[in-house]
N, C-alpha and C positions, 0 to 999 in steps of 0.2 A: 504493500500500500504506500502511495506517495505521501510524504510529509506535507504539512501546510506550506512550508517554504517552497517545496518543489511544485506545488500547485499555484504558486504566486501569492499565497496568503502568508504574510509575515508571522513568525512565531510570537513575536512580541511587538505590540503597537506602542509607539511613542505618543503619550497623551499630552494634550495642552496643559500647561501649568495651572494648578489650582482647581482643576475640574473634579467633580464628585463621581463622574462616571468612569467605567473601565474600558478594557479593550474591545469587548463585544459591542458596546455602544459606539466607540470611536470608529470601529470598522464600518458599522452601519451608517454613521454620520458621513463618512467619506463615500460610501457606495451609493447612497440614495439622495445626494444633494442635487435634486432635479427640479423641484417645483418652487422652492422657497417658502412653502406653506408648512408650518409646524404642526405636530400632532396636537389635536384639540386639548386645551388644558382640562376640560371637563373629564376627558378620558383618563388623563394622568391621575386626577384626584380620585376618580372612581376605582382605578386599578390599585391605588394605595389602600383603599378601604377593603378591597378583595384580599390583598396581601395581609392586611390586618386580621381579617377573619380567618385566614388560613393559619397564621401564626397563633392566634388565640386557640384554635383547635389543636394544633400540634403541641402547644404548651399544656393544654388540659389533659391530653392523652399521654403526656410524658415523652413525646418524641423530640422535644427541644427544651433545653434547660431554662430555668426561670430568669437568670440574668440576661442570657441572650434574647429570650423572648421579650423581656421588658425593653431592651434596647431597640429591637426590631419594631415593636409596637409604637414606641415613641417616634421613630423615624417615619413610620407609615402615617401617624397622626399629623406630623408636621407637613408632610407632602399633601395630605388630604386637605389641610387648612390653607394650601396655596403657597407654602414656603418652598424655597429652593427651585423656583420655576426655571431658573437659568440652567439647571442641571438636566433639562430634558430638551436636547437640541435637534432631535431627529425630524427628518422630512416626513410629512404625512404619506407620501407616495412610496411606501416601502414594500419590498417583497417579503415573503415568509409568513404570511397570515398574522402578522403582528408580533413575531418573535423578537424583533429588534426592540420594540417598545417594552415588551415584557422584560427583556434583559436589561434595558435601561433602568427600569424600576428596581430590578434585583440588585444591580450594581450600586445604584445611588443609595438604596436602603442599607445595603451592606456597609458602604463607606460611613454613612451617618451613624449607624448602630455601632460600628467598631470603635468610633471615636469615644463613645460614651461607656464602653466596656473597660474592664481592667486591662492594663498593659499585658500583652502576650495573648489575649483572647481575640481570635480572628473569627469574624462572621462571614461565611462563604456565600456568595450570591446565589449559587445553585443548591448546594448542600443544605443551607439553612433557610435563606429567604424564599427560595422556590420549592421547598420541601413538599412533596406529594402533589405537585402542580405540573401542569403543562400550559404552554401558551394557548393551546386549543380549548381549554376550559376557562382559564383566567381571562383571556382577552374578550371572548363573547359575553362572559358574565359582566365584566367591567363596562362593556359597551351598553348593555341593558341598564345597568345602574346609572350610567351617565345619561342615557336617553330618558330614563324616568325623571331624573332631576330636571332635564331639559323640558319635558312635556308639562311638568308641574309649573315651571316658570312661565312657559308659554301660555298655559291655561289662565294663569293669573293676569298676564298681560292682555290676553284677548278680552278678559272680563273688563279691563279698563276701557278698551275701545268700545265694547258693547255698551257700557254704561254711558260713555260720552255720546254715543249715537242716540241712546234712549232719552237722555236729557235734552238733546237737540230736537228730538221728536216732539217733546212736550212744549218746548219753547216756540216751535214753529207750527204748532197744531192748527192755527187758524189762518195761516198764510196760503190763500188759494192761488193756484198756478195751473198752467196747462201741462197735462201729461204728454208724453211723447212715445211713439212706437215707430219702428222702422226709420228712425231719425226724422220723423215727421210729427207735426202737432197732432195730438189726439184729444181725448176727453179730459175735463178738468179733474184735478186732484188737489191735495194740499202738500206743501213742502214737508210738513210734519209726517205725513203718511209716507213720503218718499224716504225720509230718514228712518222711519219705522221699518221699512223693508230692508234697508241696509243693516239695521240692528238685528233683525231676525236672522239674516244670513250669517252674520258674525256670531250670533248666539249659537247657531248650529255648530259653527267651528269650535266654539268654546266647549260644547258638550263632546264633540268628537275628540278634541285634544285631551280632555279629562279621561275619556274612555281608553285612550291609547295606553295608559299605564297597565291596564289589564293584559294587553298583548305582550308586555315586556317583563312581566313578573316571573316567568318560568325560566330558570337558568340551568346551565349544565356544569356548574362547579362541582368537582369531585369526579367528573368523567375522565379526567386526564386527557390522553392523546386523541382517542377516537370515541370516547363515551362509554368504554367498558370499565373504567376505573383502574386499569392495569397500572401497577406501581404505587397505588395508594391503599392504605388499610381500610377495611370495610367500616370500622368504627369511625374513622375520619370522614368517609364519604357521607355518612348519615348525620354527623355532628356539624360539619362545616357549614351547611345551609342555615342551621340555627344561629351560628356565630355571625354569619353574613347578615342575617336579619338584624341582629343586635348591632353590628358595626355600621350598617347603613340606615337603620330606622325604617326600612321598607318591607312591605309584605311579600317577600320573595318566596318562591318554592322551587324545589328540585324537580326537573322534568322526569316524567315517568319513563321516557325512553331517551336516555342521555346520548345515545348514538344519533338519534334524529335531531336532538337539540344542537349537537356539535356540527353536524353535516349541513344543516339547512339554515337559511337566513331570511325565510319568508316573512317572519314577524316584522323585520325592518322594512321590507317592501310595503307591508300593510300600513305601518305607521307613516312612512314617507308619502303614501297615496293620500292619507288624511291631511298631511301638511300641504300637498299639492292642491287639494280642494280648497284649503284656506287661502293659499296663494291666488287661486282663481277668483275667489270672492274679494280679496284685497285689490286685485287688478280692476275688477268691475266697479267697486266702490271708488277707486282712485280716478278711473276714466270718467265716471259720472260727475264727480266733484269738479274735475277739470273742465268739463263741458258746461256745467252750470255756472262756473266761474267765468268762462268765456262769454256766456250769454248775459252775465251781470246779474243773474238771479241771486247768486250768493257771492260773497267776497271771502276768499281764502286768506288766512293770516299771512302777512308779509314778513318773511323770515330773514331775507337778505336782499341785497341789490340784485337785480335781474340781468343787468347788462353792463359791460365795460365801456360801451359807446353810446347807449341810448339812455339819457337821464330819466329817472323816475320809473323805469320799467321794473315790474315785479313779476316774477314767474312762480307758477305753482310747484315749487321745487320738492316739497315733501311728497306730493302725489307721484312725482316723477321718480323719486327715490323708492317709493313703495312699489311701483311697477317694476323697477329694475331688480329689487330684492326678490319679488315674487317670480319673476322670470328665472332668476338664479335658482330658486327653490324648485321650480318645475324642471329645470335642467338637472339639478341634483337628483330628483326623483328618477330620471332616466338613468343616471349613473348608478344609482342604488339598484335599480331593476336589473341592469346589465351585470353588475358585479355579483349580485345574489344568484343570478341564474348560471354563472360560470364556475361555481364551486364544483369540485370533483370528488366523487366517492364520499369519504368520511370527513371531509373538511371543506370549508370555504376559504380559499387562499386570498380572496380579495376583500376581506373584512376591513383592512385599513382604508380602502376607498369608501366602503359603506359607512364606516365610522366618520371619516372626514366629511362626507356629504350630508349624512343624517344630523350629526351634531352641529354642523355648520348651518344647516337649515333651521334647526331649533333655535340656535343663538340669534341668527338674523331676524327671524320672525318675532321672537320675544322682544328684542330691542325695538323693532319697527312698530309693533302694536302699541307699546308704551308711548312712543313719539307720535304716532297717529292719533292716539287718544287726546293728547294735549292739543294737537293740531285741530281736531274736530271741535274741541271746546271753543276755539277762537273763530269759528265760522260765523259770519253774520249774513242776514238776508236783506234784500231790497224788496220790500213789499210792493212798492210802486211799479217796479219793472216786472215782477211776477204778475201783478194785476194787468199791466199793459199787454203783456204777451197773451194772457188769457182772454182779455176783452176783444182782442183782434183776431181770435182764433175761431173760425167758423165751426170747428168741431164741438164747441160748447152747446150747439143746438141739440146734440144727442141727449143731453140732460132733460130736454123738454119733451122728447118723444112720448113718454108715458102719459103726459098731460094733454098734448095737442095732437098726437098721432103722427105717424111717419110721413104721410103724404103732405100734411100741412107744414110740418117741419122742413121737408124738402123744398116746398114752395117758398117758404120764408128765406131759405138759403139762396135760392135762385134770385129772389127779389132783392136780397141784400147785395148780391154780386153786381147787379146793375144800378144799385142805388148811389154808388160812389162814396158811401160812408166808410170811414176808416175803422170804426169800432162797431163790431156786431152787437156788443152788449147794449150800446145806446140805441141801435136799430131795434133790438128786441124789446127794450123798455118802451119804445114808441108803439110797438105793435101789441105787446102783451101786458104792459103796465109794469112800472118799476117794482111794485111790491111783489108781484109774481116772479120777476127775474131775480130779485134779491133772495127770495125764499128757495127757489130752485137751485141757485148757484151758491147757497150758503155752505160753509164747511160741513155742517151737520148733514145736510141732504146729500152732498157729494159723496160722503163716506158712509152713508147709512146702509150699505150693502143691499142694494135693491130697493124697490118700492113696495108698498102694500096696495091691496085692491082699493081700500078707502082713499088712499092718496091719489091713485089714478082717476078715481071717479069724482074727486073733489073739484 
């Protein structure tokens, strides 16, 4: 068998001065410096919690000494709290199903723990920190933990946006305007009802995001390399999930078929699809707000100067940001689908891409929703312009059909067209009386969800 040096792999790597990682991490750092995108910090924190649970289990079962375990646990807790972020330099686009990230954690935890131990006590990255583990059960478990953290944060952020839209619904409840279909004027509605429809869609997204956690709670920790648990004691396999629940505070459970949990990544595809649905709703909301702003029915908050050459220009920049984030989430969904489908036999080699795309989507959407909530709060309406568009829209005659009949309504429209009047409302007031027009076009009547027989006969 060829040695590492004969294969072009140096036996000893020279490490940058002052680093906490070891040669496995350094080799990966050099091999995969391709995208400039770092491993998601949420995954690092989650993996530290997984390592903590494994150490707790090994200590409880007597496989690792108390002093070593105490040092390892302290290192895991520090990393999970966000400390030593500079010790995780790897590129997100790494081969090996996440082995490089797993070894990065092992080496950094080992270095940190060794410093706090008595002189002469060495904590080995593999023998001690990685005891009874494989990348193939640690990495997918950590990804699920990180994703659960992400969906909880996203659900809370969506709630902020939903609340802002609902408050705007109440504020604008009596602002009557023209509805639009096929990019053409249609029957009258209220601006409040329009914001209510936005809020309803975002509310569904919040519910979906909340339910995502159920798809992520089943983990394969204890399955080691292919889900059979080979190399780990049976008592460890049954206990480690309890310690993982304790370490994370999450209602996790061990998969009934650990081989299936190790080999397949379909849960991540399902969660990503829900994020894509939310992205589609964000795009729809943002496009409608931009168009209403163009029509001057509403004014979007002025966040910054819009032009370096046109004085006074203000652009709808937050809606443009929202659309771009949402397009990125939709693109991430395709990457997740492709990566999940390309796993082979008992493993998915492409979980690093799944992790990068899924956690990236969760992070972006959570930040965006919080900012969009604040943005929506600052929207104002121009009641006069809304009324002017509606009063000039022949489509409002539809509201009168139950009272005067289709034929007469059609006749009035034709009469209006040749009358030369700019405002059909004024024309209808002359023909039907102002009181009747005000009642039919009132916010209450417009949104009354149909008419009653008594109203029609009135």
